[in-house]
N, CA, C and O atoms as CSV, one atom per row, in Angstrom:
chain,resi,resn,atom,element,x,y,z
A,1,MET,N,N,72.829,113.591,104.821
A,1,MET,CA,C,73.823,114.065,103.961
A,1,MET,C,C,75.125,113.328,104.194
A,1,MET,O,O,75.873,113.126,103.237
A,2,ARG,N,N,75.434,112.919,105.397
A,2,ARG,CA,C,76.637,112.195,105.648
A,2,ARG,C,C,76.767,110.967,104.790
A,2,ARG,O,O,77.870,110.618,104.372
A,3,ALA,N,N,75.650,110.295,104.516
A,3,ALA,CA,C,75.702,109.081,103.730
A,3,ALA,C,C,76.218,109.378,102.286
A,3,ALA,O,O,76.890,108.547,101.676
A,4,VAL,N,N,75.889,110.558,101.775
A,4,VAL,CA,C,76.300,110.957,100.441
A,4,VAL,C,C,77.724,111.598,100.501
A,4,VAL,O,O,78.480,111.520,99.533
A,5,ALA,N,N,78.058,112.203,101.601
A,5,ALA,CA,C,79.283,112.938,101.755
A,5,ALA,C,C,80.453,112.120,102.240
A,5,ALA,O,O,81.428,112.683,102.738
A,6,ALA,N,N,80.389,110.799,102.110
A,6,ALA,CA,C,81.511,109.983,102.583
A,6,ALA,C,C,82.798,110.448,101.920
A,6,ALA,O,O,82.874,110.566,100.697
A,7,GLY,N,N,83.809,110.711,102.743
A,7,GLY,CA,C,85.112,111.151,102.207
A,7,GLY,C,C,85.198,112.653,102.025
A,7,GLY,O,O,86.288,113.154,101.748
A,8,VAL,N,N,84.138,113.386,102.161
A,8,VAL,CA,C,84.166,114.862,102.037
A,8,VAL,C,C,84.298,115.435,103.401
A,8,VAL,O,O,83.519,115.123,104.301
A,9,PRO,N,N,85.357,116.338,103.572
A,9,PRO,CA,C,85.570,116.912,104.917
A,9,PRO,C,C,84.361,117.718,105.372
A,9,PRO,O,O,83.673,118.311,104.541
A,10,ASP,N,N,84.085,117.752,106.692
A,10,ASP,CA,C,83.003,118.485,107.260
A,10,ASP,C,C,82.917,119.905,106.780
A,10,ASP,O,O,81.844,120.420,106.465
A,11,GLU,N,N,84.116,120.549,106.729
A,11,GLU,CA,C,84.168,121.995,106.329
A,11,GLU,C,C,83.752,122.174,104.823
A,11,GLU,O,O,83.584,123.304,104.365
A,12,SER,N,N,83.595,121.096,104.098
A,12,SER,CA,C,83.160,121.259,102.705
A,12,SER,C,C,81.683,120.898,102.550
A,12,SER,O,O,81.197,120.692,101.437
A,13,THR,N,N,81.000,120.827,103.641
A,13,THR,CA,C,79.540,120.501,103.549
A,13,THR,C,C,78.740,121.579,104.324
A,13,THR,O,O,79.195,122.121,105.331
A,14,THR,N,N,77.580,121.848,103.824
A,14,THR,CA,C,76.631,122.800,104.361
A,14,THR,C,C,75.244,122.309,104.155
A,14,THR,O,O,74.902,121.770,103.102
A,15,VAL,N,N,74.405,122.506,105.215
A,15,VAL,CA,C,72.998,122.255,105.091
A,15,VAL,C,C,72.247,123.470,105.559
A,15,VAL,O,O,72.554,124.011,106.622
A,16,GLU,N,N,71.275,123.913,104.800
A,16,GLU,CA,C,70.470,125.065,105.220
A,16,GLU,C,C,69.033,124.777,105.076
A,16,GLU,O,O,68.598,124.238,104.058
A,17,ILE,N,N,68.257,125.130,106.097
A,17,ILE,CA,C,66.812,124.998,106.057
A,17,ILE,C,C,66.225,126.358,106.326
A,17,ILE,O,O,66.303,126.883,107.436
A,18,SER,N,N,65.659,126.899,105.333
A,18,SER,CA,C,64.992,128.242,105.421
A,18,SER,C,C,63.660,128.081,104.643
A,18,SER,O,O,62.882,127.167,104.914
A,19,ASP,N,N,63.423,128.963,103.698
A,19,ASP,CA,C,62.198,128.778,102.902
A,19,ASP,C,C,62.261,127.484,102.048
A,19,ASP,O,O,61.229,126.947,101.648
A,20,THR,N,N,63.458,127.012,101.788
A,20,THR,CA,C,63.690,125.715,101.135
A,20,THR,C,C,64.828,125.046,101.855
A,20,THR,O,O,65.646,125.721,102.479
A,21,ALA,N,N,64.904,123.713,101.784
A,21,ALA,CA,C,66.002,122.969,102.370
A,21,ALA,C,C,66.989,122.676,101.233
A,21,ALA,O,O,66.615,122.234,100.146
A,22,THR,N,N,68.294,122.949,101.542
A,22,THR,CA,C,69.360,122.747,100.558
A,22,THR,C,C,70.550,122.128,101.260
A,22,THR,O,O,70.722,122.252,102.472
A,23,ALA,N,N,71.383,121.445,100.450
A,23,ALA,CA,C,72.654,120.920,100.962
A,23,ALA,C,C,73.725,121.165,99.923
A,23,ALA,O,O,73.448,121.212,98.724
A,24,TYR,N,N,74.964,121.321,100.397
A,24,TYR,CA,C,76.067,121.642,99.526
A,24,TYR,C,C,77.234,120.783,99.919
A,24,TYR,O,O,77.548,120.713,101.108
A,25,LEU,N,N,77.902,120.118,98.987
A,25,LEU,CA,C,79.129,119.354,99.227
A,25,LEU,C,C,80.145,119.823,98.234
A,25,LEU,O,O,79.950,119.705,97.024
A,26,GLY,N,N,81.235,120.357,98.740
A,26,GLY,CA,C,82.333,120.709,97.831
A,26,GLY,C,C,83.157,119.435,97.599
A,26,GLY,O,O,83.651,118.807,98.536
A,27,LEU,N,N,83.285,119.081,96.314
A,27,LEU,CA,C,83.956,117.821,95.945
A,27,LEU,C,C,85.421,117.987,95.719
A,27,LEU,O,O,85.826,119.025,95.196
A,28,PRO,N,N,86.264,117.021,96.083
A,28,PRO,CA,C,87.690,117.133,95.938
A,28,PRO,C,C,88.135,116.818,94.470
A,28,PRO,O,O,88.974,115.948,94.238
A,29,ARG,N,N,87.582,117.505,93.566
A,29,ARG,CA,C,87.893,117.295,92.079
A,29,ARG,C,C,87.721,118.575,91.378
A,29,ARG,O,O,87.114,119.518,91.885
A,30,ARG,N,N,88.268,118.606,90.190
A,30,ARG,CA,C,88.108,119.775,89.268
A,30,ARG,C,C,87.398,119.301,87.984
A,30,ARG,O,O,87.303,118.107,87.700
A,31,TRP,N,N,86.922,120.263,87.250
A,31,TRP,CA,C,86.231,119.909,85.988
A,31,TRP,C,C,87.179,120.291,84.880
A,31,TRP,O,O,87.819,121.340,84.942
A,32,LEU,N,N,87.278,119.459,83.873
A,32,LEU,CA,C,88.236,119.706,82.772
A,32,LEU,C,C,88.033,121.035,82.097
A,32,LEU,O,O,88.998,121.718,81.756
A,33,ASP,N,N,86.778,121.411,81.900
A,33,ASP,CA,C,86.489,122.693,81.182
A,33,ASP,C,C,86.736,123.902,82.045
A,33,ASP,O,O,86.854,125.011,81.524
A,34,ARG,N,N,86.821,123.718,83.399
A,34,ARG,CA,C,87.010,124.859,84.304
A,34,ARG,C,C,87.966,124.392,85.432
A,34,ARG,O,O,87.554,124.273,86.586
A,35,PRO,N,N,89.210,124.137,85.094
A,35,PRO,CA,C,90.150,123.510,86.084
A,35,PRO,C,C,90.427,124.426,87.288
A,35,PRO,O,O,90.874,123.920,88.317
A,36,ASP,N,N,90.190,125.722,87.216
A,36,ASP,CA,C,90.407,126.607,88.343
A,36,ASP,C,C,89.226,126.840,89.239
A,36,ASP,O,O,89.278,127.674,90.143
A,37,HIS,N,N,88.130,126.090,88.991
A,37,HIS,CA,C,86.930,126.297,89.809
A,37,HIS,C,C,86.540,125.010,90.533
A,37,HIS,O,O,86.787,123.903,90.056
A,38,ASP,N,N,85.920,125.196,91.703
A,38,ASP,CA,C,85.436,124.034,92.476
A,38,ASP,C,C,84.210,123.366,91.856
A,38,ASP,O,O,83.376,124.000,91.209
A,39,VAL,N,N,84.144,122.034,92.090
A,39,VAL,CA,C,82.959,121.264,91.706
A,39,VAL,C,C,82.139,120.993,92.955
A,39,VAL,O,O,82.673,120.587,93.987
A,40,MET,N,N,80.845,121.219,92.853
A,40,MET,CA,C,79.919,121.125,94.005
A,40,MET,C,C,78.789,120.125,93.661
A,40,MET,O,O,78.311,120.043,92.530
A,41,LEU,N,N,78.415,119.410,94.655
A,41,LEU,CA,C,77.215,118.603,94.548
A,41,LEU,C,C,76.162,119.310,95.380
A,41,LEU,O,O,76.373,119.468,96.582
A,42,VAL,N,N,75.068,119.736,94.833
A,42,VAL,CA,C,74.089,120.524,95.500
A,42,VAL,C,C,72.727,119.810,95.470
A,42,VAL,O,O,72.322,119.237,94.458
A,43,TRP,N,N,72.046,119.868,96.607
A,43,TRP,CA,C,70.701,119.259,96.714
A,43,TRP,C,C,69.745,120.325,97.123
A,43,TRP,O,O,70.056,121.171,97.962
A,44,SER,N,N,68.558,120.289,96.524
A,44,SER,CA,C,67.442,121.195,96.848
A,44,SER,C,C,66.185,120.366,96.971
A,44,SER,O,O,65.986,119.404,96.230
A,45,GLU,N,N,65.345,120.743,97.905
A,45,GLU,CA,C,64.071,120.009,98.070
A,45,GLU,C,C,63.177,120.196,96.848
A,45,GLU,O,O,62.202,119.467,96.667
A,46,ARG,N,N,63.506,121.156,96.031
A,46,ARG,CA,C,62.697,121.371,94.797
A,46,ARG,C,C,63.249,120.716,93.584
A,46,ARG,O,O,62.487,120.392,92.673
A,47,ARG,N,N,64.564,120.497,93.516
A,47,ARG,CA,C,65.236,120.083,92.333
A,47,ARG,C,C,65.981,118.749,92.502
A,47,ARG,O,O,66.290,118.097,91.504
A,48,GLY,N,N,66.270,118.339,93.717
A,48,GLY,CA,C,67.047,117.137,93.962
A,48,GLY,C,C,68.531,117.482,93.786
A,48,GLY,O,O,68.957,118.600,94.079
A,49,TRP,N,N,69.311,116.506,93.303
A,49,TRP,CA,C,70.741,116.651,93.243
A,49,TRP,C,C,71.211,117.261,91.864
A,49,TRP,O,O,70.691,116.904,90.807
A,50,SER,N,N,72.164,118.146,91.926
A,50,SER,CA,C,72.781,118.748,90.726
A,50,SER,C,C,74.272,118.750,90.951
A,50,SER,O,O,74.749,118.945,92.069
A,51,LEU,N,N,75.002,118.530,89.872
A,51,LEU,CA,C,76.476,118.658,89.917
A,51,LEU,C,C,76.751,120.013,89.241
A,51,LEU,O,O,76.307,120.250,88.118
A,52,VAL,N,N,77.459,120.866,89.906
A,52,VAL,CA,C,77.707,122.252,89.387
A,52,VAL,C,C,79.149,122.638,89.565
A,52,VAL,O,O,79.832,122.131,90.454
A,53,VAL,N,N,79.608,123.523,88.733
A,53,VAL,CA,C,80.919,124.145,88.821
A,53,VAL,C,C,80.734,125.549,89.353
A,53,VAL,O,O,79.947,126.329,88.817
A,54,GLU,N,N,81.480,125.876,90.437
A,54,GLU,CA,C,81.455,127.226,91.008
A,54,GLU,C,C,82.114,128.154,89.998
A,54,GLU,O,O,83.063,127.801,89.298
A,55,THR,N,N,81.553,129.370,89.963
A,55,THR,CA,C,82.134,130.387,89.034
A,55,THR,C,C,82.531,131.576,89.936
A,55,THR,O,O,82.824,131.429,91.123
A,56,GLU,N,N,82.522,132.720,89.318
A,56,GLU,CA,C,82.874,133.941,90.082
A,56,GLU,C,C,81.739,134.189,91.029
A,56,GLU,O,O,80.603,133.779,90.791
A,57,PRO,N,N,82.078,134.907,92.173
A,57,PRO,CA,C,81.009,135.197,93.160
A,57,PRO,C,C,79.750,135.893,92.610
A,57,PRO,O,O,78.648,135.696,93.122
A,58,THR,N,N,79.924,136.662,91.622
A,58,THR,CA,C,78.840,137.418,91.059
A,58,THR,C,C,78.019,136.617,90.005
A,58,THR,O,O,77.004,137.095,89.498
A,59,GLU,N,N,78.467,135.459,89.714
A,59,GLU,CA,C,77.773,134.606,88.664
A,59,GLU,C,C,77.159,133.413,89.284
A,59,GLU,O,O,77.612,132.939,90.326
A,60,ASP,N,N,76.111,132.904,88.650
A,60,ASP,CA,C,75.479,131.672,89.022
A,60,ASP,C,C,76.402,130.512,88.700
A,60,ASP,O,O,77.146,130.582,87.722
A,61,PRO,N,N,76.377,129.406,89.518
A,61,PRO,CA,C,77.164,128.233,89.183
A,61,PRO,C,C,76.702,127.636,87.837
A,61,PRO,O,O,75.544,127.800,87.452
A,62,VAL,N,N,77.604,126.950,87.130
A,62,VAL,CA,C,77.319,126.277,85.942
A,62,VAL,C,C,76.825,124.906,86.236
A,62,VAL,O,O,77.528,124.132,86.884
A,63,VAL,N,N,75.629,124.559,85.785
A,63,VAL,CA,C,75.090,123.173,86.001
A,63,VAL,C,C,75.716,122.255,84.968
A,63,VAL,O,O,75.615,122.479,83.762
A,64,ILE,N,N,76.372,121.204,85.479
A,64,ILE,CA,C,76.953,120.146,84.587
A,64,ILE,C,C,75.840,119.159,84.277
A,64,ILE,O,O,75.587,118.810,83.124
A,65,ALA,N,N,75.168,118.711,85.373
A,65,ALA,CA,C,74.133,117.665,85.218
A,65,ALA,C,C,73.225,117.703,86.385
A,65,ALA,O,O,73.622,118.118,87.474
A,66,ARG,N,N,71.998,117.275,86.188
A,66,ARG,CA,C,70.997,117.070,87.231
A,66,ARG,C,C,70.710,115.621,87.269
A,66,ARG,O,O,70.670,114.950,86.237
A,67,HIS,N,N,70.498,115.106,88.511
A,67,HIS,CA,C,70.104,113.746,88.637
A,67,HIS,C,C,68.685,113.604,88.120
A,67,HIS,O,O,67.766,114.250,88.623
A,68,GLY,N,N,68.512,112.774,87.136
A,68,GLY,CA,C,67.197,112.651,86.477
A,68,GLY,C,C,66.148,111.928,87.310
A,68,GLY,O,O,66.436,111.370,88.368
A,69,GLY,N,N,64.998,111.957,86.829
A,69,GLY,CA,C,63.929,111.231,87.467
A,69,GLY,C,C,63.131,112.112,88.424
A,69,GLY,O,O,63.372,113.311,88.567
A,70,HIS,N,N,62.158,111.445,89.079
A,70,HIS,CA,C,61.282,112.179,89.993
A,70,HIS,C,C,61.608,111.948,91.452
A,70,HIS,O,O,60.909,112.452,92.332
A,71,ASP,N,N,62.707,111.160,91.733
A,71,ASP,CA,C,63.054,110.910,93.109
A,71,ASP,C,C,64.027,111.971,93.623
A,71,ASP,O,O,65.177,112.047,93.189
A,72,LEU,N,N,63.529,112.801,94.574
A,72,LEU,CA,C,64.355,113.851,95.142
A,72,LEU,C,C,65.316,113.272,96.161
A,72,LEU,O,O,66.271,113.960,96.522
A,73,VAL,N,N,65.125,112.016,96.664
A,73,VAL,CA,C,65.987,111.474,97.639
A,73,VAL,C,C,66.422,110.049,97.170
A,73,VAL,O,O,65.994,109.029,97.710
A,74,PRO,N,N,67.318,110.051,96.107
A,74,PRO,CA,C,67.810,108.764,95.651
A,74,PRO,C,C,68.805,108.196,96.675
A,74,PRO,O,O,69.284,108.923,97.546
A,75,SER,N,N,69.109,106.913,96.569
A,75,SER,CA,C,70.037,106.280,97.493
A,75,SER,C,C,71.467,106.962,97.339
A,75,SER,O,O,71.812,107.502,96.288
A,76,PRO,N,N,72.235,106.896,98.424
A,76,PRO,CA,C,73.580,107.413,98.285
A,76,PRO,C,C,74.394,106.793,97.141
A,76,PRO,O,O,75.185,107.477,96.492
A,77,GLY,N,N,74.190,105.503,96.906
A,77,GLY,CA,C,74.854,104.832,95.816
A,77,GLY,C,C,74.415,105.377,94.469
A,77,GLY,O,O,75.246,105.503,93.570
A,78,ALA,N,N,73.171,105.699,94.297
A,78,ALA,CA,C,72.688,106.340,93.059
A,78,ALA,C,C,73.312,107.715,92.865
A,78,ALA,O,O,73.645,108.098,91.744
A,79,VAL,N,N,73.469,108.451,93.951
A,79,VAL,CA,C,74.115,109.779,93.845
A,79,VAL,C,C,75.590,109.581,93.459
A,79,VAL,O,O,76.106,110.272,92.581
A,80,ALA,N,N,76.225,108.675,94.092
A,80,ALA,CA,C,77.669,108.420,93.736
A,80,ALA,C,C,77.861,108.052,92.266
A,80,ALA,O,O,78.791,108.526,91.613
A,81,ARG,N,N,76.931,107.164,91.733
A,81,ARG,CA,C,76.997,106.792,90.336
A,81,ARG,C,C,76.719,107.983,89.447
A,81,ARG,O,O,77.361,108.151,88.410
A,82,PHE,N,N,75.777,108.801,89.839
A,82,PHE,CA,C,75.487,110.029,89.089
A,82,PHE,C,C,76.699,110.947,88.949
A,82,PHE,O,O,76.983,111.470,87.871
A,83,VAL,N,N,77.411,111.131,90.073
A,83,VAL,CA,C,78.613,111.941,90.099
A,83,VAL,C,C,79.727,111.342,89.161
A,83,VAL,O,O,80.332,112.010,88.322
A,84,ALA,N,N,79.920,110.033,89.399
A,84,ALA,CA,C,80.975,109.320,88.587
A,84,ALA,C,C,80.652,109.381,87.113
A,84,ALA,O,O,81.542,109.665,86.312
A,85,ASP,N,N,79.392,109.123,86.712
A,85,ASP,CA,C,78.984,109.210,85.347
A,85,ASP,C,C,79.170,110.583,84.787
A,85,ASP,O,O,79.670,110.718,83.670
A,86,ALA,N,N,78.795,111.608,85.500
A,86,ALA,CA,C,78.928,112.989,85.004
A,86,ALA,C,C,80.398,113.313,84.868
A,86,ALA,O,O,80.789,113.932,83.878
A,87,ALA,N,N,81.236,112.919,85.824
A,87,ALA,CA,C,82.676,113.121,85.773
A,87,ALA,C,C,83.324,112.446,84.601
A,87,ALA,O,O,84.326,112.923,84.066
A,88,ALA,N,N,82.719,111.270,84.178
A,88,ALA,CA,C,83.271,110.565,83.047
A,88,ALA,C,C,82.782,111.081,81.705
A,88,ALA,O,O,83.150,110.562,80.651
A,89,GLY,N,N,81.934,112.126,81.761
A,89,GLY,CA,C,81.393,112.761,80.544
A,89,GLY,C,C,80.083,112.301,80.147
A,89,GLY,O,O,79.567,112.720,79.110
A,90,ASN,N,N,79.479,111.421,80.944
A,90,ASN,CA,C,78.123,110.912,80.664
A,90,ASN,C,C,77.143,111.815,81.452
A,90,ASN,O,O,76.841,111.545,82.615
A,91,HIS,N,N,76.682,112.828,80.837
A,91,HIS,CA,C,75.825,113.770,81.552
A,91,HIS,C,C,74.396,113.331,81.531
A,91,HIS,O,O,73.494,114.040,81.084
A,92,ALA,N,N,74.224,112.148,82.025
A,92,ALA,CA,C,72.810,111.615,82.149
A,92,ALA,C,C,72.040,112.414,83.124
A,92,ALA,O,O,72.612,113.051,84.008
A,93,GLY,N,N,70.774,112.396,82.989
A,93,GLY,CA,C,69.903,113.220,83.878
A,93,GLY,C,C,69.283,114.350,83.070
A,93,GLY,O,O,69.443,114.474,81.856
A,94,GLU,N,N,68.590,115.136,83.808
A,94,GLU,CA,C,67.813,116.199,83.157
A,94,GLU,C,C,68.496,117.517,83.412
A,94,GLU,O,O,69.008,117.751,84.507
A,95,LYS,N,N,68.511,118.378,82.422
A,95,LYS,CA,C,69.043,119.759,82.567
A,95,LYS,C,C,68.079,120.655,83.363
A,95,LYS,O,O,68.483,121.638,83.985
A,96,LYS,N,N,66.814,120.285,83.321
A,96,LYS,CA,C,65.799,121.026,84.088
A,96,LYS,C,C,65.139,120.080,85.063
A,96,LYS,O,O,65.112,118.874,84.819
A,97,PRO,N,N,64.610,120.579,86.150
A,97,PRO,CA,C,63.927,119.725,87.097
A,97,PRO,C,C,62.730,119.091,86.403
A,97,PRO,O,O,62.052,119.710,85.584
A,98,ALA,N,N,62.493,117.812,86.769
A,98,ALA,CA,C,61.338,117.115,86.217
A,98,ALA,C,C,60.042,117.687,86.728
A,98,ALA,O,O,59.957,118.005,87.914
A,99,PRO,N,N,59.031,117.837,85.904
A,99,PRO,CA,C,57.772,118.365,86.420
A,99,PRO,C,C,57.154,117.379,87.404
A,99,PRO,O,O,57.278,116.161,87.270
A,100,GLY,N,N,56.507,117.938,88.364
A,100,GLY,CA,C,55.883,117.108,89.401
A,100,GLY,C,C,56.796,116.549,90.451
A,100,GLY,O,O,56.444,115.589,91.136
A,101,THR,N,N,58.019,117.158,90.597
A,101,THR,CA,C,58.934,116.607,91.595
A,101,THR,C,C,58.741,117.268,92.992
A,101,THR,O,O,59.437,116.930,93.949
A,102,ALA,N,N,57.813,118.184,93.075
A,102,ALA,CA,C,57.615,118.835,94.387
A,102,ALA,C,C,57.151,117.794,95.403
A,102,ALA,O,O,56.389,116.878,95.093
A,103,ALA,N,N,57.641,117.975,96.627
A,103,ALA,CA,C,57.268,117.095,97.685
A,103,ALA,C,C,56.964,117.952,98.930
A,103,ALA,O,O,57.444,119.079,99.046
A,104,THR,N,N,56.209,117.434,99.803
A,104,THR,CA,C,55.938,118.156,101.046
A,104,THR,C,C,57.116,117.997,101.991
A,104,THR,O,O,57.849,117.010,101.921
A,105,ARG,N,N,57.290,118.930,102.840
A,105,ARG,CA,C,58.379,118.846,103.827
A,105,ARG,C,C,58.198,117.579,104.626
A,105,ARG,O,O,59.181,116.887,104.890
A,106,LYS,N,N,56.998,117.249,105.019
A,106,LYS,CA,C,56.766,116.040,105.838
A,106,LYS,C,C,57.240,114.783,105.091
A,106,LYS,O,O,57.931,113.938,105.661
A,107,SER,N,N,56.871,114.673,103.843
A,107,SER,CA,C,57.305,113.462,103.037
A,107,SER,C,C,58.780,113.413,102.902
A,107,SER,O,O,59.379,112.343,103.011
A,108,LEU,N,N,59.429,114.611,102.651
A,108,LEU,CA,C,60.876,114.611,102.562
A,108,LEU,C,C,61.561,114.223,103.892
A,108,LEU,O,O,62.548,113.486,103.917
A,109,ALA,N,N,61.006,114.739,104.967
A,109,ALA,CA,C,61.566,114.398,106.302
A,109,ALA,C,C,61.509,112.886,106.547
A,109,ALA,O,O,62.463,112.302,107.061
A,110,GLU,N,N,60.412,112.268,106.186
A,110,GLU,CA,C,60.290,110.812,106.300
A,110,GLU,C,C,61.288,110.066,105.480
A,110,GLU,O,O,61.892,109.095,105.937
A,111,ARG,N,N,61.467,110.532,104.228
A,111,ARG,CA,C,62.455,109.914,103.317
A,111,ARG,C,C,63.864,110.057,103.766
A,111,ARG,O,O,64.689,109.166,103.568
A,112,LEU,N,N,64.161,111.230,104.400
A,112,LEU,CA,C,65.549,111.519,104.882
A,112,LEU,C,C,65.888,110.939,106.201
A,112,LEU,O,O,67.064,110.839,106.550
A,113,ARG,N,N,64.876,110.542,106.969
A,113,ARG,CA,C,65.064,110.060,108.318
A,113,ARG,C,C,66.101,108.932,108.434
A,113,ARG,O,O,66.896,108.970,109.373
A,114,PRO,N,N,66.144,107.944,107.553
A,114,PRO,CA,C,67.158,106.836,107.661
A,114,PRO,C,C,68.604,107.313,107.542
A,114,PRO,O,O,69.529,106.611,107.948
A,115,TYR,N,N,68.797,108.528,106.976
A,115,TYR,CA,C,70.148,109.019,106.806
A,115,TYR,C,C,70.618,109.916,107.960
A,115,TYR,O,O,71.751,110.397,107.947
A,116,LEU,N,N,69.791,110.133,108.910
A,116,LEU,CA,C,70.170,111.010,110.056
A,116,LEU,C,C,71.118,110.191,110.921
A,116,LEU,O,O,70.879,109.022,111.222
A,117,HIS,N,N,72.187,110.842,111.300
A,117,HIS,CA,C,73.157,110.258,112.207
A,117,HIS,C,C,73.490,111.263,113.306
A,117,HIS,O,O,73.847,112.395,112.979
A,118,PRO,N,N,73.398,110.925,114.554
A,118,PRO,CA,C,73.769,111.818,115.609
A,118,PRO,C,C,75.268,112.052,115.586
A,118,PRO,O,O,76.036,111.141,115.279
A,119,ARG,N,N,75.667,113.209,115.892
A,119,ARG,CA,C,77.144,113.539,115.953
A,119,ARG,C,C,77.772,113.089,117.220
A,119,ARG,O,O,78.971,113.286,117.418
C-alpha cells in the first residue's frame, strides 16, 4: 500500500485483514460535487480499487469510479493515473466489479509481495 500511498500521511491509511482484505487511503483533495466530504481510495480483494466520496456516517460512501479490468493489483502508476483521470472528470473504469475478478488469498499475497516494505 505504501507504493500507492506516496504522499499520503500514515494516519490517513488503514489496512484490514479479516474475512476480506481491504485498504483505505484518505486523499488530500475534495470532490467538486461534495466539497465538504473527504475523498478516499479504497481497495478490496474482491473489487480492486475504487475512488469514493465519504458521506454521513450512517450512509454508504458514494462511488465515483472503479478501476476497470480484471487486475485486482494494478501497478501503483496505473492507480495514480486512475485517480488523476477520475479527478479530471474522466470516470473510466467500471461502476460494478468485473465478473471473474475473484482471486485466492495465496495469489493475491504473491502479487502484493513486491510492494511490502518493512517499517
